[in-house]
C-alpha positions, 0 to 999 in steps of 0.5 A, spaced: 500 485 460 498 483 468 499 487 474 503 482 478 505 486 485 502 492 488 507 497 491 506 499 498 508 505 503 506 506 510 507 511 515 506 507 522 506 510 529 511 508 533 518 509 536 521 502 536 521 497 530 518 491 535 511 498 535 511 498 527 512 490 527 505 491 531 501 495 527 504 492 521 501 485 523 494 489 524 495 490 517 497 484 514 491 481 517 486 485 514 489 486 507 494 480 507 501 478 507 506 483 505 513 482 503 517 488 507 522 491 502 525 497 507 523 499 515 526 504 518 524 511 522 522 517 518 527 521 517 522 527 518 519 526 524 522 521 530 515 519 532 514 515 526 517 509 522 516 508 514 515 501 511 515 500 505 512 493 503 509 489 496 503 484 495 502 479 490 496 480 486 492 474 485 488 476 479 490 476 471 485 481 469 487 489 469 479 491 472 479 485 477 486 487 480 485 494 480 478 493 483 482 487 488 487 492 491 481 497 492 478 493 496 484 492 500 485 499 501 478 499 503 480 495 508 485 500 511 480 507 510 474 509 507 477 516 506 482 516 500 485 519 494 485 516 487 490 517 482 488 513 475 488 508 472 492 512 467 493 510 460 501 509 458 500 507 451 496 502 448 496 497 454 500 500 460 496 502 466 497 505 473 494 508 479 495 510 485 492 511 492 494 515 498 490 516 504 491 520 511 485 518 515 487 510 515 482 506 520 487 501 523 490 504 530 497 506 529 496 507 521 498 514 520 497 513 513 499 509 506 501 510 499 498 504 494 502 503 487 500 498 482 502 498 475 503 493 469 509 496 465 514 491 465 509 486 464 
């Protein structure tokens, strides 16, 4: 069972879609291409945009996939909370990383989730 995609949620300090896309470009420069699933003003705070995106995982072994994801996270922040890897059943793993202090200008916070449940 492999990790196929990393699921990202970003909160970006922006009041327009154009501003949010500029910040997103800075993010993808650091961690690679992302498929944007949803981009909208954040309902709790009008100065933020919420972006849901996914990125391909190039590694097939779980240890290497998790390490590669953590390397991406490190490009965005040095101060994160890591939950997992958690084991569900014999071979199903998930990890989650959250951050409220990012390195990228305009990136307010982010969350990364990865699992291999559907593989």
